[in-house]
C-alpha positions, -999 to 999 in steps of 0.1 A, spaced: 1 1 0 11 36 -5 26 54 24 42 86 32 66 95 62 69 131 72 90 149 98 73 179 115 92 204 138 90 215 173 80 250 178 88 278 203 54 297 210 50 330 226 87 342 219 88 363 250 66 394 243 42 376 220 18 356 241 -4 335 219 4 354 188 41 345 179 57 312 172 87 299 152 99 265 141 132 248 147 150 220 129 155 199 160 136 182 178 104 171 161 82 141 154 79 116 126 46 100 114 42 73 87 7 73 73 -3 44 51 -34 41 29 -58 12 32 -90 4 14 -112 1 45 -126 34 62 -114 45 94 -81 56 112 -59 32 133 -28 41 152 -7 9 150 25 21 167 36 49 189 71 51 200 92 75 222 62 85 245 68 61 274 35 45 268 17 78 277 -3 85 246 -36 70 237 -36 47 207 -74 54 202 -75 76 172 -103 98 184 -85 106 218 -50 112 201 -43 145 185 -26 128 154 -53 103 150 -81 130 156 -64 151 128 -66 122 105 -102 116 111 -112 151 106 -92 152 73 -109 123 59 -142 135 71 -135 168 53 -126 154 18 -153 125 22 -129 98 17 -139 62 11 -105 50 23 -88 49 57 -53 52 70 -29 35 95 -5 57 114 29 51 130 39 79 153 74 84 165 79 108 192 112 125 187 107 152 214 97 153 250 60 156 261 46 185 281 79 205 272 66 237 259 78 226 225 45 219 206 47 182 209 11 176 201 11 201 174 41 184 156 23 152 157 -8 165 143 11 185 116 32 155 107 1 132 101 -19 160 82 9 167 59 16 129 53 -23 122 46 -26 152 25 2 141 2 -14 105 1 -45 123 -12 -28 145 -39 -28 175 -16 -66 181 -18 -64 206 11 -45 239 12 -24 247 42 -49 270 55 -74 242 56 -49 219 72 -44 246 98 -80 247 107 -78 208 114 -47 210 133 -62 237 156 -90 214 164 -67 187 173 -49 213 196 -83 219 211 -84 181 221 -49 183 234 -51 215 257 -89 226 256 -84 255 234 -79 258 194 -45 277 197 -24 284 166 8 295 179 23 261 178 5 243 150 8 276 126 48 275 127 49 238 125 29 238 94 43 268 77 77 269 88 96 301 99 85 328 122 47 334 121 23 361 138 -13 350 145 -32 382 144 -65 363 150 -73 328 156 -109 327 167 -127 294 164 -155 307 144 -135 322 115 -103 313 96 -71 323 113 -52 355 101 -17 341 99 11 365 89 45 348 78 74 371 90 109 373 75 136 353 93 173 367 94 196 340 77 218 341 108 193 339 135 199 307 158 179 293 185 191 275 216 164 252 234 170 237 268 144 212 282 149 206 318 134 174 328 106 191 347 70 187 337 48 219 333 12 212 324 -3 238 300 -33 238 320 -15 248 352 4 272 333 -26 289 322 -45 288 353 -18 308 373 -22 337 349 -39 370 362 -66 382 339 -55 418 346 -26 436 332 -14 470 346 -16 496 318 22 505 320 30 468 315 6 465 286 22 493 269 57 479 273 46 447 260 29 461 229 60 482 222 83 451 224 58 430 202 59 458 175 96 460 179 102 423 175 83 425 141 102 455 130 135 438 139 126 409 118 118 428 87 147 451 91 172 421 98 180 440 130 194 415 155 200 441 181 165 454 180 152 419 181 173 414 212 160 443 229 125 434 220 127 399 236 115 411 269 82 398 284 69 419 313 35 402 316 36 365 312 71 354 322 71 370 356 40 348 364 53 313 351 91 318 359 85 300 393 73 269 376 108 262 360 135 257 387 164 282 383 148 298 354 163 333 360 197 317 366 195 300 331 183 332 316 212 352 330 237 325 319 224 328 283 226 366 283 261 367 299 271 345 270 259 369 243 224 356 237 201 383 220 174 374 243 159 344 265 126 334 277 100 307 283 92 284 252 53 280 252 41 275 287 74 257 297 92 240 309 116 245 281 136 278 278 148 294 246 174 318 236 182 335 203 216 342 191 234 359 161 257 329 152 259 290 157 289 293 177 271 317 201 241 297 203 263 265 212 280 285 240 247 296 253 235 259 253 264 249 273 261 276 298 225 270 304 228 233 306 257 238 333 231 257 354 209 227 354 238 202 358 250 223 390 215 219 406 213 180 396 185 186 370 187 164 339 182 184 306 183 181 269 196 210 247 191 217 210 208 242 187 195 251 152 186 279 127 150 289 126 133 262 105 118 280 74 105 248 56 81 233 82 71 197 76 91 176 52 84 143 33 113 121 42 100 89 25 75 75 1 64 39 -5 41 24 -31 
């Protein structure tokens, strides 16, 4: 039978000042999904690896399986698919794990069915998969995972198509990610947030958000660095990540442009102007965690402007 295997990237959401509106993709880590066409209707998840047995194999309860179900419903297919899902990234890490799985499956199944749906249509399905995962149809992970690069989600209301703006990415912009082996549940990270923001903090956040967009368009890494300041969300969530400010200071001391929490945590990201700097930042942040006896994984890559990639075809 015909099959397509796809890699979909991890993503950094929020990007400091851009809570729920910014996200970008990285080259490492990510998830791999193999989708195989079969003649019987329905979706079956045959294999899941790398999850420690935590993810459900029931397609309707799994974000990747749910995405496949909705895809087949949308195109009114008479066929079904089998899914092999290989988790290559930590769960509950703030790196868009559920988004990467859903996007990998959607990109693969769309290729199997001759790309009947546009990326915008795939995004709508992926957002519904995110709702299954975390209770809300957020686009700040699924959009960069699907489109690649750095995206602005101007509007992602459930009752209308999301307004996605693809932003330019400086060629020499590198990302360092550290994932401490600490679990931060998205629901918990949202529940601690105050519904009220002081006006002076809101103004600073708006200015930084606008400055980050300007820095990307102008290829101004110094401005990007100055804009990577979160005065609203980061102070409320920092306590969920042990020694966060110590890691952040280590990144800045080693010439990172800026550093903040990836998504809802526990991962932390930093942006740098070269691979050498990004690697040094990775060593410095990892050393902080090692000093405190906390296991960690580090990743260094350019911003991934491609998004999902087909890595194998059969049949």
